[in-house]
N, C-alpha and C positions, 0 to 999 in steps of 0.2 A: 504494500500500500504506500502511495506517495506521501512524503512528509508535507505538512501544511507550512507555508512560508510564515516566518515571524512577521508580526505587524511592523517591527523595526527593520524594514527591508530597504536596501539601497537600490530601489528600482529606477530604471532610466526614465527620464522625462519625455513627454510627448513634445513634438516640435513646437506646438503652441505654448506649452508651459515653459519650455526653455527660452522662448522669445520673451515671454512675460517676465521671467526671472532676470534676463539680460536687461530688460527695461527697468526693473526694480533697482538693479545695480547702478544704472546710469542716473536715475533720478536721485538716488542716495548720494552719489558722487556730486551732484549739482546742489545738494543741500535740502532736498525735499524728502525728509525722513518719513513724514506721514504718508505720502503717496507710495513710497517704497514699502512701508509696512502693509498697506492695503494690497499691493501687488503680490507680496510674499504670502499673505493670507489666502489670496485666491489660488495661488499655486498649491499651497498646503491643503486647501480644500479638496484638491484632486489627488495630491500625493502627501498624505499627512505627516510622514516622517522623513521627507526628502532632505538630506543633510545640507545641501547647498542653500536650499530655501530657509531651513532653520538657522543656518549661520548668518545669512543676510538679514533675516528677521531679527536676530539678536543684535546685529549692528544698528539696524533701524530703531529698535526699542531703546538701545543705549543712547542714541542721538536724541531721542524723545524724552529721556530722563527716566525711563522705566528700567532701572538697572537690574532689579530682581527678575523681571520678565526676560531681559536679555540673557541673564545667566541660565535661566531655564531653557531658552531656545538653543543656546550654544551647547549646553550639556546634552540635549536631545540629539543634536547633530553628531556629537561625539559618540553617543551610544550606537548610532547607526554606522558611523564611519570613524573608528577610533584613531586612525592614523591621519591626523591633521595638525602638524606642528604649528602652523600659523594661527589656526583657531585656538589651540591650547595657549599660545602666547597672548592672544586677544582676551581669552577667558581669564588668564592670570592677571592681566591689567585691570579687568573689570572687578574681579574678586578683591584685588588689592584696594581699589577705590571704595569698596564696601567695608573695608576693615577686616575681611576674612583672610587673614594673612597666611594661615597654614594651608588653606585650600589654594591660594594664589601660588605659594611656593611649590606645592605639589604639581600644579598645572605647568609651571615653568620647567620643573624637572622632567615631567613627562614629555614635554615638547623637545627637550634636549636629548632625551633617550631616543627619540625618533629621528632627530636631526642634530647631531653633535656639533655641527659648525654653524648653528643658528645664532648669529651675533646678537640680535635684539633680545632673544630669550636669555642669553648669558648676562647681558646688561641689566635686564629687568629682574632676573633672579638676584643679581648682586645688589641692586638698589633696594629691593624689597627685604632681603635678608639684612642689609645694613640698617634699614629703618627699624627692623624688629630687634636690633641689638645682637644679631648673629654675625659678628664681624669676621669670624673665621671663614664661614661659608661665603660671605660677601666678597672677601678678598680673593678667595680661590676662584669664584665665578668671574670676577672682574679681571683677574690675571689671565683667565682663559680668553676673555673678550679682547684684551689688549694684544694677546698673542695672535688671535685671529685677524684683528684689524689694528695693526700698530700705528696707523695714521688716523685713528678715530679719537678726536678730541673729547667726544662724549664719554667714551670708555675710560680714557685716562682721568678725566675729571671725576667720574664716578669712583674709580679706584682710589683717587686722592681722598675722597670723602670717607671711604671705608678705612683707609689707613689712619685718617684723622680720628675717627671714632675709636679706633683701637689704640690711640695715643702713640702711633708709630710716626712721629712727626717728620723725621728725616725722609722716610719713604713717601709720606704725603706730599712733602715739598717737591720731591723729584717728580711725582705723578702730575701735580698741578703745573709744574714747569713744562713738562712734556705737552700737556693740553694747551698751554698758552703759546708754545712754539708752533704747534700744528695749526692752531686757530688764534692768531694774535688778537682778534676782537672778541674772544670768548670772555665776556665781562664777568660772569659768575666765577669762572676759574681764576681770574685775577683777584677777585675778592677773597676767595678761599685760600689762594696762595698767600695773600697778605696776612690772613688770619693765622695760618700755621707758621709763617715766618715770625710773627709777633709772639706766638706761644713758644716758639723755639729760640727766643732771645734776640731777634733781629728786627726791632721796631722801625729803624730807619728804612730798611729795605721794604718793610711792610707798607710804609707810607707811599713809597714809589709804586707799589702794586695797586694800592687804592687809587692813585692818580690814573694809572693805566685803565683800571676798571671804569672810572668816570669818563675817560676819553672814549672808551668802547661803548658808552651809552648807559652804564649802570647808574641807577639813581635810588635804589632801595635804602631803607634805614640801616641795613647791615654795613653799608659803606661808611656812614657817619659814625656808627658804633665802633667799627674797626679803627678809624682814624683817632677817635677820642681815646680808645684804649692804648694805642701806640704812643700817643702824646703823653699819657700818664706814665707809661713804661719809660719814656725818655726823661722823666723828671720834670714834666711841664703840666702839672695837674690843673692849673687854672685854665689853660687852653682846652684841656680835655673836658673840664666841667662846663665851660662855655658851649662846647659842641653838644654835650649831653642835654643842656638846657634847651638848645635850639632843636634838638631831635625830639624832645618830649612835646614841644609845641607843634612841630611840623608833622610828626607821626605819632599822635597821641595814643594809638592802640598798640604801639610797639613797647610791650611791657618791660623788656630787658633794659631799655633806656631809663625808665622810671626807677627801677631797682638800682642800677648803677649810680644814678644821680643821688638817690637817697643815701647810699652807702658813702659816697664822696662827701656829701654835705655833713654827714655825721662825723666821719673820720677827720675832716678838716675843720670841724667846729664852726661851720659857716652860719651866719645869722639868718637862717631860714628854716622852715619846718620841713623835715625830710619827706613827709608824705604830701607836700603841697602839689607837686606836679601830677601825681597819680590821682589825687582827689579831684583835680580840675578835669582830668581825662574821664573819670568816672561820672562826673556831672553830665557829660555828653554821651558817653558810651557805657552806660550802666549795665547793659546786657552782656558785656564782655567778661566772661568768667575769668580769663587769664589776668585781667587787670585786678579783679577782686583778690585772686590768689596772691598776686604780687603785693597788694596792700597788706595782706595778712603777714607776708614774709618780712615786712618792714615793722609792723606793729608788735608781733609776738616776741622777737628778740629784745625789744625795748621794755617788755613786760607792760605794755599799754593794753591791759587786759579788758578794761571796761570798753575802750574804743573798739577792740577786736570783736567783742560779743555784739556790740551795737552794729558793727559793720556786717557781721554774719546775718543779722536780721534784715538789714537793708539789702544785702546781696540776694537773699531769698525773694524779696519783693520784686526785684528786677530780673534776676536770672532764673528763679524758680528753685525748687528743692534739688539739692545735689549732694552726693556723698562727700565730696571734698569740702564743701562748706560745713557740713555736719562734723567732719573730722577736725577741722580747724577750730570750730566753736567748742568741741569737746576738749581740745588742748587748752584753749583759753580758760574755759570754765574749770578745768582741773587745776590749773595754776592759780586761779582766783579763789579756789576753795569751794566751788559749787559742786560738791561731790555727787549728789544724786543726779543733777542735770547732766554732768559729764558722763556718768555711768550710762545713763539712758542713751545719750548720743553715741557713745562708743559702741554700744550694742546695736544700735540702728545702722551704723557704718559697717560693722562686721556682717550683719545680716544682708546688707546690700552688696558687700564686697568680701565674701568669705575667703578669697585667695589673696587678699592684700596683706602682705607680711608687715608693712609699716603700721597699718591700723592695729594689728594684733600687738605689735611691740609697744605702741603708745598706750594701748589699753593696759598692758602689763605695767607700764610706768605709773599709770594712774592708780592701779591696784596696789602697787608698792607704797605709794604715798598714802593710801588708805590703810596701810599695814595689814594687807591681805596676801601674804606671801604664797599660800597654796594656789589661790586663783591666779595670781601674777605668774607663778611658775607654769601653769597650764597654758596661759596665753603666750608667754615667751617661748615655750617649747614648740607651740604651733607656729609661731613666727619663724623660729629657727628651722623648722621642717620646710616651711614655704620658701625661705631664703636662707640657706645654710651659711652664707657669708655675711648675714646681717650682724654688724657689730653691736647695734642696739639690742637685738634679741638676746645675744649672749651676755651682754652687760647686765640686762635686767634679770635674766635667768640666774646668773651668778649671784646677784644681790638677793633674789628670792631664796636660793639655796643657802646662802649665809644666814638669813633670818630663820630658816628652818633647821639650822645646824646640820645641813646635809653635806657630807664629805666631798660631794662632787664640786663644791665651790673650789676646794684646793686642787682637785684634778684640773679644773678649768683654768685657774689663774696661776697656780704653782709659783707663788711669788718669789721663792728662792731660786728657781731655775729659769723661769721664763722672763722675769724682770732681771736684766743683766747689764751691769756697768762694764764698759770695755774701754781699754786704752786706744786712742787714735794716734797713730804714728805720724811724726812730721814728715813732709816730703823730702826727697833727696835734696841736699843743699841748704836745708834749714836746720839751724843748730839744735833746737829742742822744741817741744810742743808749746811751751810758754811763748816762745818767739813767734811761732806759727799762729797762735791764738791772737797775738797782738796784730799781726798782719791781717788776719781775718776781720778783727774788729775795725780796723781802718777801712777795709773794703766795704763793710756793712754800713757803717755810719752814714754815708751819703744816701743810702737807700731808704732810710727811715725819714720819710717826708711828711707824714701825717701828724695831726695834733693829738689824737687819742686812738684808743683801740678800735678795731673794726666792729661794725654793728652786730655781727652774728658770730663772734669768736669768744674764746674763753678768757683772754687776758683782761686784766683790770689794772689801770694805772700804768699805761705804757703804749707802745706803738708796734705795728707789724708791717713788714715790707709788702709791697704790692706784687701780685703775680707769682710765677714760679721762680724761686731764687736760683735753682740749679741750672736754669738756661742762661743765666747772666754770663756774659763772655769774659768778665774780669778773671785774669789768670789765677788770682789767689782763691776766688770762689770755686773755680774749676778744680784747683788743686785740693781744696777742702772736700769737694764732692768725691774725688778719686780716693782720698784717704778714708772717707766715711764708707764708701762702697766696699773697701777691703774689710772694714770692721763688721759691716752687715754680713758679708760672706762668712766671716768667722762665727758670728752669732748663729746663722742658719746651720752651719756644719755642726755646731754643738747641740742643736735641738734634738731631743729624743724622737723616736718613731712612735706614732699612734694614729692609725688611720681613722679612728673615731673622734679624734680631738679637733675642734674647729680651727685651731692654729696649726697644729702639727700635721694634719692631713694635707695641708697645702704646701708643705715643705718643698722648696724648689731651689735648684742651683742658680736660677736666673731670676732677678727681680727687676721691677721698674718703679720709678717714683710716680705717685699720683698727686703729690703736692710737696712743696718745699718752701720754707719761709724763714725769716728771722724775727725774733721778738726782742724788744728792748724794754724791760720793766724798770720803772722809776721807784725810788724809795718813797717812804710815806705810805706804805701799805700795798705796793705793787705786788700782784700775784696772779696766778691762774686759778679760776674756780675749778672744782673737780669736774672732769668731763671725759669723753672718749673721742676717738677719731673714726667717724663713720665711713670714710673713704679708704681706710687703710687695712692692712693685714698685720704689719709690724709698724710701730710708731716710735718716736724718739725724742730725745733732748740732748743736744751737744752744747757744752758750756764753753763759751768764748770769753766772757768777762763776768766776774762775780763781785758783788759788793763786799766791803771789808767785813761786815757782820757775818757773812757766810763763811769767809775764809778763816776768820779768827774766832768765830763763835764756838761754844762748846755744845755738848749733847743736849743740854737743857733747853736751849733756845730754839734750835732747828729753823730759825728764820731763813727764808730763801731756799729751803730744802725741797726736794721733790717727794711727794707722798703717793702711795698706791693703795687702792682698795676701799677708800672712803667714798660713799655715794655723794652726789651733789647735795648741798645744804637744803635745797628746796624740797627734797624728799622727806625731810623731817625725821630721819632715822638716826638713832643713836649708835652708829657703827663707826668706830675709829679706824684710822689707816691700818692696813696689814703690814706695810713695810714703808720706811722712810729712809731716803738715801741722801747723804750729804754730797752736793755737787763739787766737782773739782774742775778747774780750768783745763781744757783739752780732753775731758772725759766725755764719753758718749754713753747714754743709758738707752737701751732698747727694751721694748715690752710689747705684748699683744695690744692691738688697737682697741679691743673691747674692754681693756682693764681701766677702771676709774683711776685718774691721776690728776694731780694739781700741785700748786706751789704754796708753801707756807708764806704768808705775807712777811715782808721785811720793812723796817722803818728808817734805816739810815739814808743819807742823801746820795748815795752812790747808785749806779745802775747795774742791771743784770742782763747780759746779752747772750742769747742762745740762737742756735739754728735748730729747726725742727723739720720733720718730713714724715711722710707716710710712704711705704712701699707695699706692693702686692706681687704675687708670683707673675713672672713674665710669660 
């Protein structure tokens, strides 16, 4: 007996239907998507699953704004005729625009399995993977693209963005240079080249790139942002501030400019309100959620809690209900002491976003402040499960374990072995470490240009350098970086093995810096509040210059010493430090980034200069 054909059958079109489909393609090309859709539907009335008609219908529906319908039509076409790499690429683009990232990546991969030399699919796979934070896959895909098309500026620019996201700045620079050489008027590539050059310690050349971008026709806010940042890096903060003021007026919805201006106003103690520009923007663009989130990121570090709670209510009136607004109000109410309201908001956020590790971690923080260590431990454990590298989750979990007298606190922190003072050797040609420290101090002093501590950092009574210190081209700073790298390698070699431990399971022979800076604390109570480093794996304090009271003081005072294990004072927990270490000039202390640490205040008139940094496995 003959088998009945499947309804999903790739049957040939009649001559009339083929002509109608050709007409549909022509009118779609001319911009009449509605007529193209009508013609496709006529064909499909006669041939319901014809793959070319379904593909063309999908393109017409996409042009008409019916993206879900377009996906359905394209997927039907593929069921009938699976081998269509161009359609798979189009489907991937459509799915990506809908935020269906995993499906988009799968479509690109399927297209490439069918056609390994499909350039657009390699580029789109790389772009989508990079946007999703999968930099390894993105770099691999875009390297394939540049190999297939070495003269494609688009491929090189995309590869540069992937390298930049992976913080491989030298390779990003090379990729963007290649893009601009191939296409000298590739304005976006010039902007991105300028950004990575600035991040890599070359602000003068960055300014030249921004000029080239403008000459090529680029006029977006990123250009002014880049110029302002480069000027600040060059020690010209007033010019940078002026550019940021201009940017907040000409591009009021560009939230990054408002945040940068607020931080600069704060650090330079300028006679203006840090939130002035963003409040003016919100008066016009109150439905912009990003502007509201930026306002909260200015208010919360200043502990302007009443304003933050009021702003959340106002944001809901204009933006509507949103888990991020609930999360921020929960944080503000927690710090203000509104325990019941904060608890209800955290529960609401977690119900809406059960996979959000940060929400779980912040709820654990709230529960610690309420002296509920059992509940805090449960939330922190879940946060660590969702994000095993969350330094907040492990810090809160360690605190909960300590309150519960759980021995896992000592397994986690191991203050005797994981908190490690190390000698830093002077470079060849320098007599001793004290001489080297004086050279470093002289190199750092001109970089401390602000009037007070950063808006969102832990120091009090002092200043911090701008940007990444270790990209500074000063030979003394580069020598300090090399000597410190040698000490880090020694620390990592001495770490024990434990694949279940959040620090030790990441043990790696290669590391990279995720941040580096110098802090100069003043006497009269200068100190670091107890804190952790959320962007690190291993964190640090390298002592360049110390006040007399630290060098001459005895065990009783501990002024200016570094302490470990005491939670922030705002938690209200009576838990003293687990270990306190007396600093020495030229000595480096390394420790897990999740371990609470701070500085005992000191009162004399001298200053205390350090270099600090975070590293993660490379």
